[in-house]
VEXMARNU-371320 format. One line per 3 residues: for each residue x, y, z of N, C-alpha, C, O. Coordinates in pm, 1 decimal, m for minus. Atoms other than C-alpha are relative to their C-alpha. Layout:
X,Y,Z,X,Y,Z,X,Y,Z,X,Y,Z; ...
END
This chain:
82.2,m118.2,0.0,0.0,0.0,0.0,87.6,126.0,0.0,207.7,118.6,26.1; m74.6,m124.2,6.7,102.1,363.9,m35.7,8.8,63.0,138.6,m47.6,11.5,235.2; m12.0,m72.0,m125.5,194.6,611.1,236.9,m134.3,53.4,47.9,m148.9,85.7,165.8
132.7,m46.0,m38.7,m170.6,720.4,234.4,m74.5,m104.5,81.4,m182.2,m77.1,134.4; 65.7,105.4,m75.4,m254.3,391.7,401.3,m121.0,m54.0,m72.7,m131.2,m44.9,m195.0; 117.6,61.8,58.1,m584.4,219.4,347.2,m117.5,19.0,95.6,m98.8,33.1,216.5
120.3,m28.6,m78.0,m942.6,267.0,465.6,m85.6,m124.4,13.2,m112.2,m193.6,m85.1; 95.2,106.8,m26.8,m1166.2,7.9,627.4,m137.1,63.8,22.8,m152.2,151.6,107.8; 136.5,m50.1,m16.9,m1539.1,77.0,590.7,m92.0,m118.1,28.5,m99.6,m212.0,m50.7
99.7,99.5,m36.7,m1800.3,m135.8,768.5,m135.4,69.2,6.8,m153.0,164.0,83.3; 135.8,m55.3,0.8,m2166.2,m57.7,695.5,m94.3,m103.1,61.3,m102.2,m216.3,13.7; 81.2,92.0,m78.9,m2412.3,m214.3,939.8,m148.8,17.0,m28.7,m202.0,128.0,m25.4
146.1,5.2,0.4,m2772.7,m313.7,882.6,m42.7,m65.6,130.9,m3.3,m178.7,159.4; 39.9,54.8,m128.9,m2935.7,m363.8,1222.1,m122.7,73.8,51.8,m150.3,185.9,8.9; 119.1,m65.2,m54.9,m3252.0,m286.9,1421.5,36.1,124.8,79.8,143.3,132.5,139.9
m24.0,m124.6,m72.5,m3281.4,58.9,1573.8,21.6,m25.7,149.0,101.6,42.6,213.1; m10.6,23.2,m144.0,m3320.3,m88.2,1921.7,127.5,m73.9,40.5,149.3,m98.4,159.1; m128.3,63.3,m32.3,m2980.4,m261.1,1897.9,118.4,93.7,m26.8,233.8,54.7,m8.8
m109.5,m89.4,37.2,m2780.8,43.8,1791.4,82.6,41.8,121.3,205.5,39.0,115.5; m76.0,m42.5,m117.8,m2687.3,166.8,2139.9,90.2,m112.4,50.1,204.9,m88.6,88.2; m79.4,116.0,m40.1,m2569.6,m183.0,2229.9,119.9,m18.3,m92.5,230.4,m49.2,m47.9
m107.2,17.7,97.9,m2366.1,m199.5,1910.6,107.6,106.4,14.6,226.0,78.1,m3.5; m97.1,m106.9,m21.8,m2201.7,135.4,1979.3,90.3,m34.8,118.9,211.7,m15.2,113.2; m78.6,38.7,m117.3,m2092.7,10.4,2322.7,100.0,m109.2,m35.2,214.6,m105.3,9.6
m91.2,107.7,39.4,m1944.0,m303.5,2168.6,108.3,50.9,m93.1,222.1,4.5,m86.7; m101.5,m59.3,87.9,m1767.8,m97.9,1900.6,107.5,68.4,84.7,226.9,52.9,59.2; m97.1,m66.8,m87.6,m1606.6,112.8,2173.5,91.8,m102.4,67.0,212.4,m81.4,79.6
m78.4,105.4,m64.9,m1496.3,m205.5,2347.5,102.1,m58.7,m96.3,219.4,m73.3,m61.7; m89.8,64.5,96.9,m1348.8,m362.5,2032.9,112.1,93.4,m43.4,229.4,55.9,m42.8; m102.3,m92.4,48.2,m1171.9,m54.3,1903.4,89.6,45.4,115.0,206.6,77.8,94.7
m83.3,m28.8,m116.3,m1054.8,21.8,2254.7,111.4,m100.9,18.1,219.1,m68.0,67.9; m101.4,104.2,m8.6,m868.7,m307.5,2240.2,103.6,10.7,m111.4,221.0,m20.7,m91.5; m86.3,9.5,117.9,m722.6,m262.3,1894.9,68.0,131.4,m37.1,162.8,130.8,m115.6
m48.8,m128.0,51.1,m652.5,110.8,1861.6,146.4,29.0,35.4,207.2,118.7,m23.0; m141.7,m19.4,m32.4,m307.3,83.8,2024.6,91.2,m89.5,m84.1,213.3,m85.6,m69.1; m79.8,91.3,81.5,m195.0,m176.6,1771.8,84.3,76.8,m101.6,41.0,181.1,m150.7
m81.6,m64.3,104.1,90.3,m85.0,1534.0,m76.1,6.7,m131.7,m139.1,m90.5,m173.6; 65.6,m16.6,129.1,m44.7,53.2,1209.3,m138.6,60.0,5.9,m191.7,101.3,m97.2; 131.1,m64.0,m13.7,m375.5,183.5,1348.2,16.0,151.0,m4.9,106.2,205.9,58.4
m8.0,m145.8,9.6,m438.8,548.5,1258.7,m117.1,67.5,72.7,m95.3,147.2,164.0; 116.5,m57.1,m66.2,m793.8,642.5,1358.5,m123.7,m76.3,m42.6,m120.6,m153.0,m138.9; 127.6,62.7,34.2,m1155.2,525.2,1354.7,m112.8,89.3,49.1,m103.3,150.4,155.6
118.7,m76.7,m36.1,m1494.3,698.0,1360.6,m121.9,m86.1,m26.1,m133.6,m149.5,m131.0; 125.4,72.4,16.7,m1832.5,537.8,1414.6,m111.0,100.4,m19.9,m126.8,193.5,59.0; 108.0,m90.6,37.3,m2129.6,709.3,1249.8,m135.0,m67.4,20.2,m153.0,m184.1,m14.6
135.9,49.6,m23.2,m2495.6,667.0,1350.1,m98.5,76.1,m87.9,m90.0,198.3,m100.3; 97.6,m63.4,88.6,m2784.1,734.7,1113.2,m86.3,101.1,75.4,m114.7,84.7,194.1; 89.0,m99.4,m57.7,m3000.2,1039.2,1175.2,m145.7,m44.5,m6.4,m226.7,m3.9,76.9
139.4,38.3,21.6,m3319.2,872.9,1048.2,m14.0,m151.9,6.8,56.6,m223.1,m64.7; 14.7,144.9,m18.7,m3437.3,525.3,1157.9,m36.2,m76.6,m126.3,m8.7,m196.2,m135.9; 40.6,70.8,121.1,m3576.0,445.4,812.7,115.2,m27.2,m96.6,98.1,m101.0,m193.6
m115.2,23.9,86.7,m3230.1,452.1,654.4,44.0,m145.6,9.2,38.9,m206.4,116.2; m40.6,140.6,3.5,m3102.5,110.8,547.6,117.9,m27.0,92.1,117.3,m125.7,165.8; m122.0,20.0,m76.8,m2763.0,148.3,713.6,m10.7,72.8,133.2,m34.2,193.6,136.9
13.2,m60.3,m131.6,m2769.5,207.3,1087.9,128.9,57.1,54.4,127.9,161.2,120.1; m131.3,m43.0,m45.8,m2398.0,240.3,1161.5,100.5,m14.3,m113.0,92.5,m107.4,m193.1; m110.5,10.3,95.7,m2093.6,307.5,947.0,130.0,29.1,74.2,148.4,136.6,131.3
m131.6,m13.8,m59.7,m1743.3,253.0,1078.8,100.4,33.3,m110.2,106.2,m34.5,m212.8; m105.2,m37.9,94.8,m1458.9,429.5,896.1,131.9,4.2,77.0,150.3,87.2,166.0; m128.8,8.5,m69.5,m1107.3,335.2,1007.6,114.2,7.1,m100.0,102.6,m40.4,m213.0
m118.4,m12.6,85.1,m765.2,414.3,865.1,116.1,m76.6,62.5,143.9,m64.8,181.8; m113.7,81.7,m41.0,m469.4,178.2,885.6,116.3,23.3,m96.0,98.5,70.4,m208.3; m116.6,m7.3,88.3,m118.1,174.7,748.5,m12.5,m99.9,m114.9,26.8,m71.7,m228.1
10.4,106.0,100.0,m196.7,m148.6,564.8,m99.4,m104.7,47.4,m135.7,m108.7,165.0; 85.8,112.6,m35.4,m425.6,m451.0,554.8,74.5,m94.8,93.8,16.5,m149.5,187.6; m80.5,91.6,m80.3,m142.7,m655.7,702.5,6.3,45.8,145.8,6.4,m36.8,237.0
m6.6,m50.7,m136.5,m124.6,m427.5,1006.5,m126.1,m37.3,78.0,m117.5,m76.5,194.4; 122.7,37.6,m71.0,m490.0,m490.7,1092.4,m7.8,m151.5,17.8,m52.6,m199.3,122.0; 1.7,145.9,m14.4,m456.5,m863.5,1024.5,82.2,m43.4,121.1,42.8,m133.8,194.7
m84.0,33.3,m115.3,m177.2,m876.0,1280.5,m68.4,40.6,130.1,m57.7,m29.9,230.4; 70.0,m44.4,m119.8,m386.1,m677.1,1529.1,m113.1,m95.5,37.1,m145.0,m112.2,154.9; 112.2,90.3,m24.2,m671.6,m925.1,1489.8,42.1,m129.8,68.7,m43.7,m208.8,108.1
m44.2,120.7,m70.4,m457.8,m1198.4,1643.6,m25.8,9.6,150.1,m10.5,m88.8,222.5; 36.4,m16.1,m140.8,m559.7,m1052.4,1981.6,m129.2,m77.8,24.6,m232.5,m40.1,m30.8; 119.9,82.8,m19.7,m808.2,m1319.9,2106.4,m113.8,74.5,66.8,m229.9,40.9,43.2
106.3,m77.6,m64.0,m1000.0,m1067.8,2319.6,m79.7,78.3,m104.8,m202.1,88.8,m96.0; 67.9,m73.8,106.4,m1077.5,m861.6,2010.6,m88.0,m93.3,m82.4,m201.5,m58.2,m114.5; 76.5,96.1,80.5,m1192.6,m1166.3,1814.0,m126.8,m42.3,72.3,m232.2,m51.8,9.4
117.3,42.9,m76.3,m1429.9,m1277.0,2091.3,m104.0,110.9,7.5,m223.7,84.0,m3.0; 92.3,m111.8,m8.3,m1582.6,m930.9,2125.0,m68.2,24.5,m133.7,m188.2,51.2,m138.1; 56.0,m25.5,132.4,m1631.3,m889.7,1749.7,m107.0,m101.3,m36.6,m200.7,m68.8,m109.5
94.5,105.6,36.1,m1820.0,m1219.4,1727.1,m137.4,20.9,61.4,m234.5,m38.1,14.0; 127.0,m12.3,m71.3,m2096.0,m1104.8,1963.0,m106.8,72.8,m80.6,m225.4,58.1,m51.2; 97.8,m77.9,75.6,m2262.6,m876.8,1706.9,m60.0,m77.4,m116.3,m154.7,m29.6,m178.7
38.5,70.5,121.6,m2309.4,m1141.2,1438.5,m145.6,m43.7,m1.2,m203.5,m59.9,m108.6; 134.3,54.0,m4.4,m2650.6,m1258.7,1559.1,m109.9,96.0,m40.2,m217.3,51.0,m80.0; 108.2,m94.4,28.6,m2846.7,m938.3,1498.9,36.1,105.2,m104.5,m48.1,188.1,m139.1
m43.0,m101.4,95.6,m2645.3,m733.0,1248.1,60.2,m64.2,m124.3,129.3,m165.8,m117.2; m66.2,35.8,124.8,m2546.9,m771.2,886.2,102.4,109.3,m29.5,67.2,226.0,m46.7; m106.8,m98.2,19.2,m2212.1,m602.7,831.9,60.3,m17.3,m138.8,110.6,m124.2,m173.4
m60.5,m1.1,133.7,m2097.3,m512.0,480.7,134.0,72.2,11.9,138.9,195.1,15.0; m130.3,m60.0,m21.8,m1726.2,m455.6,521.0,93.4,m16.6,m118.0,76.2,m106.3,m200.5; m99.4,11.7,105.6,m1433.7,m396.0,290.3,111.7,101.0,14.8,101.1,197.7,90.3
m114.9,m90.6,5.4,m1100.5,m228.4,226.7,m13.7,90.0,m121.9,m57.7,46.8,m228.4; 19.8,m98.8,105.7,m1095.3,87.5,17.0,122.0,91.0,m13.8,197.9,113.3,80.6; m95.5,m105.9,26.7,m862.8,335.5,m145.1,m75.3,118.7,m59.4,m177.1,101.1,m126.3
67.6,m120.8,47.6,m955.8,694.9,m227.6,14.8,10.9,m151.4,125.7,8.5,m204.8; 1.2,m10.0,145.7,m1057.7,727.9,m593.7,m15.9,143.3,m48.0,27.5,176.8,m158.3; 20.1,m140.5,37.0,m1155.0,1096.4,m597.7,m30.2,79.1,125.7,m76.2,23.8,225.6
18.9,m81.8,m120.0,m1177.7,1388.4,m357.7,m30.0,143.9,m38.8,28.4,198.2,m132.6; 28.9,m143.0,13.1,m1329.4,1736.3,m335.3,8.3,60.5,139.7,m39.8,2.0,236.7; m8.0,m69.9,m128.4,m1251.9,1983.4,m58.1,m60.8,138.8,m13.8,m73.3,192.6,m123.8
66.0,m129.5,0.3,m1416.3,2308.8,42.9,89.4,109.4,m57.9,211.5,108.2,m42.7; m69.1,m119.1,49.4,m1323.1,2630.9,m130.6,m50.1,120.7,78.9,m73.2,227.7,22.6; 47.9,m108.1,m84.3,m1437.8,2841.2,163.8,m149.5,m0.9,21.2,m203.5,92.0,81.1
145.3,3.2,m15.3,m1802.4,2732.2,151.8,m41.2,m49.7,138.1,m141.2,m3.6,193.1; 33.6,55.7,m130.4,m1801.7,2533.8,476.6,68.1,76.5,111.1,173.9,136.1,90.8; m55.5,m74.2,m112.5,m1739.2,2682.9,818.5,108.6,m77.9,72.7,197.2,m18.0,133.8
m91.0,86.7,m74.9,m1545.4,2382.6,960.2,m10.9,21.5,150.6,78.1,m18.5,225.7; 22.6,m21.0,m142.4,m1687.7,2488.3,1297.7,m102.2,m101.1,50.3,m205.1,m123.0,m13.6; 91.9,98.7,m53.3,m1853.7,2227.2,1515.4,14.9,m134.0,m69.1,89.6,m146.4,m166.2
m16.0,135.5,53.5,m1893.7,1857.0,1442.8,m57.4,m19.7,m139.8,m12.0,m107.2,m213.6; 62.1,18.0,130.8,m2112.8,1899.8,1134.9,m72.0,m133.2,m9.3,m100.3,m196.8,92.2; 64.2,129.1,24.3,m2278.6,1595.4,978.1,72.8,m68.6,m115.5,148.5,m6.2,m189.9
m64.0,80.6,103.2,m2167.0,1316.2,746.9,m106.6,m59.1,m90.8,m203.5,m118.6,m43.7; 88.8,61.2,99.3,m2344.3,1212.6,427.6,74.3,m116.7,m63.2,179.7,m98.8,m124.3; m60.5,121.0,55.1,m2265.1,855.7,324.4,m90.9,m55.2,m108.9,m211.6,m69.3,m89.3
74.4,64.3,107.6,m2371.3,705.2,m7.0,79.6,m122.8,m44.5,186.7,m111.0,m104.0; m66.7,126.8,33.6,m2279.8,337.3,m54.8,m64.8,m57.5,m125.3,m186.4,m75.7,m130.3; 51.1,42.5,130.1,m2314.8,208.9,m410.6,26.8,m147.9,m24.6,137.9,m197.2,m5.0
m11.2,138.0,46.4,m2381.2,m145.8,m525.0,m5.0,3.5,m153.1,m102.9,50.8,m210.8; m4.0,0.1,146.1,m2279.1,m191.4,m888.8,102.5,m101.6,m47.1,193.0,m137.8,28.2; m97.2,96.0,52.9,m2092.4,m436.0,m1113.8,139.3,61.9,m9.4,154.3,178.1,m47.2
m137.5,m49.2,3.8,m1715.6,m402.7,m1092.5,36.8,51.5,m138.6,106.2,152.3,m151.6; m38.3,m37.1,135.9,m1687.1,m383.6,m1470.3,m63.6,131.1,m47.4,m29.5,180.9,m154.6; 65.9,m124.2,40.4,m1908.6,m72.5,m1479.1,41.0,118.9,87.9,m16.7,227.0,76.7
m43.6,m109.0,m87.3,m1725.8,135.7,m1217.6,53.7,117.6,m80.1,18.0,232.4,m53.4; m57.3,m109.4,78.7,m1529.8,335.2,m1474.0,m108.2,76.3,m76.1,m94.3,196.2,m100.1; 112.8,m65.3,66.9,m1856.5,409.2,m1654.2,m77.4,88.4,97.9,m132.1,192.0,60.0
74.9,m72.1,m101.4,m2012.5,527.7,m1330.4,71.7,125.8,49.0,7.1,225.2,82.3; m76.7,m107.3,m62.3,m1730.9,756.8,m1214.6,m32.8,140.5,m52.3,m44.5,232.1,29.1; 33.6,m135.8,45.1,m1812.7,1055.2,m1444.0,m132.0,51.7,57.7,m146.0,171.7,81.3
126.8,m42.3,m60.2,m2168.4,1059.7,m1303.1,24.0,52.8,141.2,m26.5,158.6,178.7; m26.7,m43.9,m136.3,m2039.8,1081.0,m948.2,82.6,128.2,1.1,52.5,221.0,76.2; m87.9,m116.0,1.9,m1766.5,1330.6,m1031.0,m73.8,128.0,m37.4,m52.0,232.8,23.3
75.6,m117.4,41.9,m2003.6,1567.3,m1210.9,m90.0,52.3,110.0,m95.5,172.6,135.6; 89.6,m37.7,m109.4,m2253.3,1566.6,m927.4,78.7,54.0,119.4,42.4,157.1,176.1; m77.3,m40.9,m116.9,m1990.1,1592.4,m652.8,66.3,135.9,m20.6,74.1,215.8,72.7
m63.0,m129.8,26.3,m1813.6,1884.5,m819.8,m100.3,113.4,16.1,m67.2,218.4,71.2; 102.7,m101.7,m17.5,m2139.1,2079.0,m834.2,m34.4,19.6,147.3,m44.0,133.0,194.4; 36.3,m10.2,m141.3,m2228.2,1999.7,m473.2,111.4,65.6,81.4,84.3,129.0,183.4
m112.0,m57.6,m74.3,m1880.7,2108.3,m361.4,m2.6,152.7,m0.5,66.9,216.1,78.8; 10.5,m145.5,6.8,m1972.8,2465.1,m456.9,m111.4,55.0,88.7,m128.3,176.6,98.0; 114.9,m41.0,m79.7,m2274.0,2474.5,m224.3,42.6,51.1,137.4,141.8,3.9,192.9
m28.6,m45.9,m136.7,m2276.0,2666.5,104.4,m12.7,m115.0,100.5,m106.5,m194.5,93.9; 3.1,103.2,m102.2,m2197.5,2441.1,398.6,76.0,m125.6,m34.6,93.2,m212.2,51.2; m79.1,117.1,39.8,m1995.6,2185.5,199.2,139.5,9.7,59.8,200.6,116.6,60.9
m135.8,5.5,m55.5,m1670.1,2075.5,364.8,93.5,m84.9,m85.7,197.2,m36.6,m131.2; m84.0,86.3,81.9,m1529.1,1777.9,175.1,m78.7,m124.3,m39.0,m182.9,m154.0,19.6; 62.9,123.8,46.0,m1620.2,1457.7,m9.0,108.8,m88.8,m57.2,190.1,m45.7,m139.0
m96.2,97.2,51.4,m1415.0,1145.5,m72.5,m76.6,m120.5,m54.1,m166.7,m173.4,11.0; 55.4,122.1,57.3,m1509.6,861.3,m303.2,101.0,m111.5,19.3,215.7,m101.1,m23.9; m85.1,114.4,m30.1,m1367.2,528.2,m188.3,m35.4,m115.9,m92.7,m152.6,m147.5,m113.3
18.8,113.5,91.4,m1319.1,237.0,m426.9,52.6,m127.6,66.9,163.6,m129.6,120.1; m35.6,124.7,m66.6,m1311.4,m120.3,m296.8,123.1,m63.9,m64.6,140.9,m58.9,m186.3; m117.7,72.4,46.3,m987.4,m315.8,m324.3,m38.9,m136.9,m55.1,16.8,m182.3,m155.1
43.7,135.1,36.2,m1165.8,m653.3,m350.0,m124.1,7.1,m89.0,m221.0,73.1,m51.8; 117.3,m3.9,89.0,m1407.5,m707.9,m644.0,m123.7,m66.3,58.7,m233.4,m48.5,5.8; 114.1,65.5,m64.0,m1630.5,m915.5,m413.7,m61.8,83.7,113.1,m158.7,40.5,175.5
55.3,m86.6,m104.1,m1693.6,m628.4,m170.2,m141.7,44.3,m39.1,m162.1,88.6,m152.2; 139.0,m33.8,35.7,m2072.8,m561.2,m154.6,m17.8,142.1,m52.5,m83.0,162.9,m154.8; 7.8,m138.6,46.0,m2040.2,m182.1,m182.9,132.4,34.0,m68.9,233.7,56.6,m2.7
m123.5,m23.7,73.9,m1786.3,m121.0,m457.3,47.9,144.5,10.0,167.5,170.9,m2.3; m34.8,m140.7,m16.0,m1795.3,257.3,m409.1,m72.9,54.4,122.0,m190.6,25.3,143.1; 62.6,m65.7,m115.3,m1860.9,455.9,m92.2,45.2,145.9,1.5,164.3,176.0,10.0
m26.7,m143.3,m7.2,m1886.5,833.9,m91.9,m25.6,47.6,142.6,m130.9,19.6,199.9; 13.5,m52.3,m135.8,m1829.0,1006.1,243.6,25.5,150.5,m5.5,136.8,195.2,m33.1; m7.5,m146.1,9.2,m1901.6,1380.1,255.8,m31.3,62.3,135.4,m109.9,7.9,213.0
24.0,m72.8,m124.4,m1895.8,1627.9,542.9,m59.3,137.4,m31.7,m14.5,207.7,m122.2; 72.1,m125.9,17.7,m2129.5,1926.4,571.2,m13.9,69.4,134.5,m0.1,7.0,239.7; 17.5,m74.7,m124.0,m2188.2,2199.7,825.2,m119.4,m48.9,80.2,m115.2,m50.5,203.2
123.3,37.5,m68.8,m2539.2,2072.7,904.3,m88.6,m79.9,m93.4,m68.7,m76.4,m214.8; 97.9,67.9,87.3,m2824.6,1851.6,778.4,m73.0,97.6,m90.7,m102.2,66.4,m206.1; 72.5,m100.0,79.0,m2999.6,2167.9,661.5,82.2,46.2,m120.2,27.9,65.8,m228.9
m86.1,m41.6,111.3,m2699.3,2273.2,449.6,m0.4,m105.6,m109.6,m8.6,m72.7,m227.9; 1.4,106.3,100.5,m2692.3,1933.0,278.9,m133.9,m5.2,m71.9,m136.6,m14.1,m194.6; 131.5,9.2,62.7,m3069.1,1924.0,217.5,m24.4,117.4,m94.7,m81.0,99.9,m202.6
17.2,m117.9,86.3,m3068.3,2277.6,76.9,74.3,m18.2,m131.1,20.2,9.8,m238.1; m77.7,22.1,121.7,m2791.6,2190.0,m167.9,m59.6,m111.4,m85.0,m64.6,m100.6,m207.5; 54.3,114.6,72.9,m2950.8,1856.9,m260.9,m126.1,36.3,m76.6,m155.8,m24.0,m179.7
125.9,m40.6,63.7,m3277.7,2032.7,m351.0,13.5,124.2,m87.1,m83.6,166.1,m150.2; m21.1,m124.1,74.7,m3125.6,2339.6,m517.2,31.4,m32.4,m146.6,129.9,m101.2,m173.5; m24.2,30.8,141.9,m3151.1,2324.0,m900.9,134.1,51.0,m51.4,184.6,1.6,m152.2
m130.9,m50.3,43.8,m2828.6,2522.8,m928.2,109.6,m104.1,18.0,213.6,m96.9,m47.4; m101.5,100.4,m27.4,m2640.3,2222.0,m794.7,m39.7,m136.3,m56.0,12.2,m239.6,m13.8; 41.3,122.3,66.2,m2813.3,1964.6,m1011.9,68.4,m7.5,m136.8,132.3,88.4,m180.0
m56.5,16.3,133.3,m2702.0,1828.4,m1348.6,m83.6,m102.0,m76.2,m153.9,m181.2,m13.5; 76.7,97.1,78.4,m2857.2,1628.4,m1636.8,38.6,m143.6,29.2,m46.7,m232.4,27.1; m43.4,135.6,m28.8,m2646.7,1325.0,m1551.4,m55.1,m46.7,133.4,m54.3,28.4,230.9
46.2,57.1,m126.2,m2795.3,1099.0,m1286.9,119.4,m36.7,86.7,219.8,m87.6,36.8; m107.3,38.7,m91.2,m2579.5,1049.9,m976.9,m0.6,m150.0,24.6,96.2,m204.6,77.3; 9.2,144.2,m19.2,m2697.0,689.1,m970.6,m69.5,m62.6,m120.7,m191.6,m78.4,m119.0
59.2,63.9,118.0,m2751.2,526.5,m1314.4,m72.4,m128.4,37.5,m56.6,m179.9,148.1; 85.9,114.1,m32.2,m2988.9,233.2,m1337.9,77.3,m127.2,31.3,19.1,m221.5,85.0; m77.6,119.5,m32.6,m2705.1,m19.6,m1305.6,64.9,10.1,138.0,134.2,m82.4,180.4
m57.2,m19.3,m132.7,m2604.8,121.4,m964.4,m111.9,24.0,100.7,m203.3,102.6,75.9; 95.4,m18.9,m108.6,m2804.1,96.1,m642.1,64.8,87.8,105.8,166.9,50.8,163.7; m53.6,m93.4,m98.0,m2744.8,393.9,m413.0,m66.0,m21.0,135.8,m185.0,m51.5,144.1
49.8,10.1,m137.5,m2783.1,379.4,m34.4,44.8,125.4,75.4,141.8,121.1,151.1; m40.0,m125.7,m62.9,m2769.3,742.8,83.2,m61.0,18.0,138.9,m176.5,m17.9,161.9; 48.8,m26.9,m135.3,m2800.6,843.5,449.6,82.8,111.5,63.2,200.1,130.3,30.9
m68.6,m98.4,m82.1,m2713.3,1126.4,685.7,37.7,m65.0,133.3,m40.0,m141.2,190.8; m51.8,59.1,m122.8,m2503.2,1033.8,989.8,63.4,106.8,87.2,99.0,215.0,40.4; m80.7,m81.6,m91.8,m2345.7,1189.3,1296.9,101.1,m91.1,68.1,73.0,m208.4,92.4
m103.8,77.8,m67.5,m2024.7,1073.7,1462.9,m39.3,m18.9,146.3,m70.8,77.7,215.9; 38.2,28.3,m138.2,m2100.3,901.3,1793.4,116.0,m56.8,81.8,105.6,m65.4,204.1; m114.7,52.9,m73.0,m1761.0,753.1,1884.5,122.8,8.6,m89.6,112.4,6.8,m212.2
m121.7,m7.6,79.5,m1402.3,778.5,1777.7,124.4,m27.0,83.1,124.4,m12.2,205.3; m130.5,22.1,m61.1,m1040.6,689.1,1852.1,105.7,62.5,m89.7,224.6,56.4,m58.5
END
């Protein structure tokens, strides 16, 4: 891997009434592993709206896949991670950044803000066809008031359920909704062609290391 390291993204489908329990277990697991060599940081995001498909999204940065594999040899971590399997479906994978937009003075960068995550299911062979759609839309949205940054992550493994995951930061839910509904920030190209299934949700960070 490069000096930029690599990103682990876990997207959780789970009942709303198990989210608090899952957050506690995430804190326990990452509390065990965050001192391991090669760990950089991790943030756990919780959905703002219960109707969203994805309830939790974990975004962690490591020096390499090998560094996390070595950290997983800790038996306490393995036992803790296994406890969530009965009630949650976790779509996990390793990713590298494929594209990025940063604020040009539109966002305040004050306060925690909110995170907009859009996880895409699409055939691996059509990713290159999809990228111009995402890039066109993201470039327009990056000019909106309240925008901070947006990174598109591309899966390393072709078998990863979500081949692309976009993670954007905004000043507030209202700033994102205003931009999303503003015709000035729209374009003729669809952000999600018919061969791609989008899973968009607003999240807030609830835990981090």
